[in-house]
C-alpha positions in Angstrom: 4.0 0.9 9.7 5.9 -1.8 11.5 8.1 -4.8 10.4 8.1 -8.1 12.2 10.4 -11.1 11.7 8.8 -14.5 11.7 10.7 -17.8 11.7 9.4 -21.3 11.9 10.8 -24.9 11.9 9.3 -28.2 12.9 10.8 -31.5 13.9 10.4 -32.6 10.3 12.0 -29.6 8.6 15.1 -28.6 10.5 17.2 -28.5 7.4 20.2 -26.3 6.5 18.0 -24.3 4.2 15.2 -23.6 6.6 16.8 -23.9 10.0 16.2 -21.1 12.5 19.7 -19.7 12.2 19.5 -19.7 8.4 16.2 -17.9 8.4 17.5 -15.3 11.0 20.6 -14.6 9.0 18.7 -14.1 5.7 16.2 -11.8 7.4 18.9 -9.8 9.1 20.7 -9.4 5.8 17.5 -8.4 4.0 16.7 -5.7 6.6 20.2 -4.3 6.4 20.0 -4.0 2.6 16.5 -2.3 2.8 17.3 -0.2 5.8 14.5 -1.8 7.8 14.3 -1.6 11.6 12.4 -4.6 13.0 9.7 -3.9 15.7 9.7 -7.5 16.9 10.7 -11.1 16.3 8.5 -14.1 16.5 9.5 -17.8 16.3 7.8 -21.2 16.3 10.3 -23.9 16.5 10.6 -27.6 17.4 6.9 -28.3 17.4 6.3 -32.0 17.8 3.6 -34.0 16.1 2.2 -33.9 12.7 3.1 -30.4 11.7 1.4 -30.6 8.4 -2.0 -30.9 10.1 -4.2 -27.8 9.8 -4.8 -27.7 13.6 -1.1 -27.6 14.2 -0.7 -25.0 11.5 -3.2 -22.6 13.1 -2.3 -23.1 16.8 1.3 -21.9 16.7 1.8 -19.5 19.7 4.4 -17.3 18.0 2.3 -16.7 14.8 -0.9 -16.2 16.8 0.7 -13.7 19.1 2.1 -11.9 16.0 -1.3 -11.9 14.3 -2.9 -10.4 17.4 -0.8 -7.2 17.3 -0.7 -6.4 13.6 -2.1 -3.1 12.4 -2.8 -1.6 9.0 0.3 -1.3 6.9 2.4 -3.7 9.0 4.6 -6.3 7.3 5.7 -9.8 8.3 9.1 -10.7 6.9 9.8 -14.4 6.2 12.4 -16.3 4.3 9.7 -18.1 2.4 5.9 -18.2 2.7 6.2 -21.9 3.6 7.3 -20.6 7.0 3.8 -19.1 7.4 1.7 -22.0 6.0 2.2 -25.4 4.6 -1.2 -26.3 3.1 -3.8 -24.3 1.1 -6.4 -24.2 3.9 -4.0 -22.7 6.4 -2.8 -20.2 3.7 -6.3 -19.0 3.0 -7.2 -18.6 6.7 -3.9 -16.8 7.6 -4.2 -14.5 4.6 -7.8 -13.6 5.5 -6.6 -12.7 9.0 -3.9 -10.5 7.6 -6.2 -8.8 5.1 -8.7 -8.0 7.9 -6.2 -5.6 9.4 -4.5 -4.5 6.2 -1.2 -6.2 6.8 1.0 -7.9 4.3 3.9 -10.4 3.9 7.4 -9.9 2.6 8.9 -13.1 1.4 12.7 -12.9 0.7 12.7 -15.8 -1.6 9.5 -14.6 -3.4 10.2 -10.9 -3.9 7.0 -10.2 -5.9 4.7 -12.0 -3.5 1.7 -10.2 -1.9 -1.2 -11.7 -0.1 -3.4 -9.3 -2.1 -2.4 -11.0 -5.4 -5.3 -13.1 -6.7 -4.7 -16.8 -6.6 -7.3 -19.0 -8.5 -6.3 -21.9 -6.3 -7.7 -20.1 -3.3 -11.2 -19.5 -4.8 -12.8 -22.7 -3.6 -11.5 -22.5 0.0 -12.4 -18.8 0.2 -15.9 -19.6 -1.0 -16.3 -22.3 1.7 -14.9 -20.0 4.4 -17.3 -17.2 3.3 -20.2 -19.6 3.6 -19.0 -20.6 7.0 -18.7 -17.0 8.1 -22.3 -16.4 6.9 -23.4 -19.4 8.8 -21.8 -18.2 11.9 -23.5 -14.9 11.6 -26.8 -16.6 11.0 -26.3 -18.6 14.2 -25.5 -15.4 16.2 -28.6 -13.7 14.8 -30.7 -16.7 15.6 -29.4 -16.8 19.2 -30.2 -13.1 19.6 -33.6 -13.6 18.1 -34.4 -16.5 20.4 -33.2 -14.6 23.4 -35.5 -11.6 22.6 -38.4 -14.0 21.9 -38.0 -15.6 25.3 -37.8 -12.1 26.9 -41.0 -11.2 25.1 -42.8 -14.3 26.3 -41.6 -14.3 29.9 -41.4 -10.6 30.6 -44.2 -9.3 28.4 -41.9 -6.6 27.2 -41.4 -5.2 23.7 -37.9 -6.7 23.3 -36.7 -4.4 20.5 -37.8 -2.3 17.6 -39.2 1.2 17.1 -41.9 2.6 19.4 -45.2 3.1 17.7 -46.5 6.7 17.5 -47.8 7.8 20.9 -44.9 6.0 22.7 -41.2 6.6 23.0 -38.2 4.8 24.5 -36.6 6.3 27.6 -33.7 4.5 29.4 -34.6 1.2 27.7 -38.2 1.6 28.9 -41.3 2.3 26.8 -43.3 5.3 28.0 -46.2 7.4 26.7 -45.1 10.3 24.4 -47.1 13.2 25.9 -46.6 15.2 22.7 -48.2 12.6 20.4 -50.5 10.2 22.3 -53.5 12.5 21.9 -53.1 12.2 18.1 -53.5 8.5 18.4 -56.6 8.8 20.6 -58.1 11.3 18.0 -57.4 8.8 15.2 -59.3 6.0 17.0 -62.2 8.2 17.9 -62.4 9.8 14.5 -62.4 6.5 12.7 -65.5 5.4 14.7 -67.2 8.6 13.6 -66.0 8.7 10.0 -65.9 4.9 9.4 -63.6 5.3 6.4 -59.8 5.3 6.1 -60.0 7.7 3.1 -62.0 10.2 5.1 -59.8 9.7 8.1 -56.6 10.4 6.1 -58.2 13.6 4.8 -59.2 14.5 8.4 -55.6 13.9 9.7 -54.2 16.0 6.9 -56.5 18.8 7.7 -55.5 18.7 11.3 -51.8 18.8 10.3 -51.0 15.4 11.9 -47.8 13.9 10.7 -46.3 10.4 11.0 -43.0 9.7 12.9 -41.2 10.3 9.5 -42.9 13.7 9.1 -45.3 12.6 6.3 -49.0 12.9 6.0 -50.7 9.7 7.2 -51.5 7.3 4.4 -54.5 4.9 4.7 -52.1 2.0 5.2 -50.3 3.8 8.0 -53.6 4.6 9.7 -54.8 1.0 9.4 -51.6 -0.1 11.0 -52.2 2.2 14.0 -55.9 1.2 14.3 -55.1 -2.6 14.4 -52.0 -2.4 16.6 -52.9 -4.1 19.9 -49.8 -2.7 21.5 -52.1 0.3 22.3 -54.2 -2.0 24.6 -51.3 -3.6 26.4 -50.3 -6.5 24.2 -46.7 -7.1 23.3 -45.8 -9.1 20.1 -42.4 -10.4 19.1 -41.7 -13.2 16.6 -45.4 -13.9 16.3 -45.7 -14.4 20.1 -48.2 -12.3 21.9 -47.8 -11.7 25.6 -48.9 -9.5 28.4 -47.2 -6.2 27.9 -45.6 -4.0 30.5 -46.3 -0.7 28.6 -48.8 1.9 29.9 -51.9 2.2 27.8 -54.1 5.1 26.7 -56.6 3.4 24.4 -59.4 1.6 26.1 -60.3 -2.0 25.2 -63.8 -1.0 24.3 -62.7 1.7 21.9 -60.1 -0.6 20.3 -62.5 -3.4 19.9 -65.2 -1.1 18.4 -62.7 -0.1 15.8 -61.8 -3.8 15.1 -65.4 -4.6 14.6 -65.9 -1.8 12.1 -62.8 -2.9 10.2 -63.9 -6.6 10.2 -61.0 -7.6 12.4 -60.9 -9.9 15.4 -61.4 -8.3 18.8 -59.0 -8.8 21.6 -59.6 -9.7 25.2 -58.0 -7.3 27.6 -58.8 -5.9 31.0 -59.4 -2.2 31.8 -56.9 0.4 30.8 -53.5 0.0 32.3 -54.2 -3.6 33.2 -52.7 -6.6 31.5 -54.4 -9.5 29.7 -55.4 -12.6 31.6 
């Protein structure tokens, strides 16, 4: 735990009560009484312009430097919380920054004050900021999604996600899983012979085949495998289909025969290990 002194004046508020010397003397006196050793002192003084504006409130170099070094349990000592903020919006934003790291404020003139005390006046602003935080996260996710979508379209690569059974990821590249790809081939061939998902599920159980989660194959899981065109070299991301870069081990003829038996559309692909036109 560390204690930091923070003082602030503006060109509008250099009064006897809140001048820098007055603040320094009161903080020094308080620390002597409480046997506190300060780890640092930060000051913002003589800032010109409209110091009540939120932009000015949040761009003070001394305060921002102090906020950047705080750790859990640290305390900022001020003469009054008005030295930290002068409007409700600034208060909520600064409090949120302190709470993120687990720091707190000691106000000499407000001995019972804590940023963790609930203040109903902050509810609306907090709610707005939470919505803005959520919006920022949504924008980030959307940018990532669009980036992966472009990658899928341009490069024909599976941009993200789990590898289907029969494949595995290795050094960010998709490759055939030599321990499981023959199971997938057997599933396709056996469906052509059995022509029933129920009988196919019973067959797989009898053979001891297990899903990637270690479970017996359900009819739904088998249907997903049998209709997954990734096995014939097609990559899909965000609804966009493109020429995949993955190696293949299911022929286009076998895949399309299964699709016809299941009443699904066939796909146009070249020979095994070749990409779509």
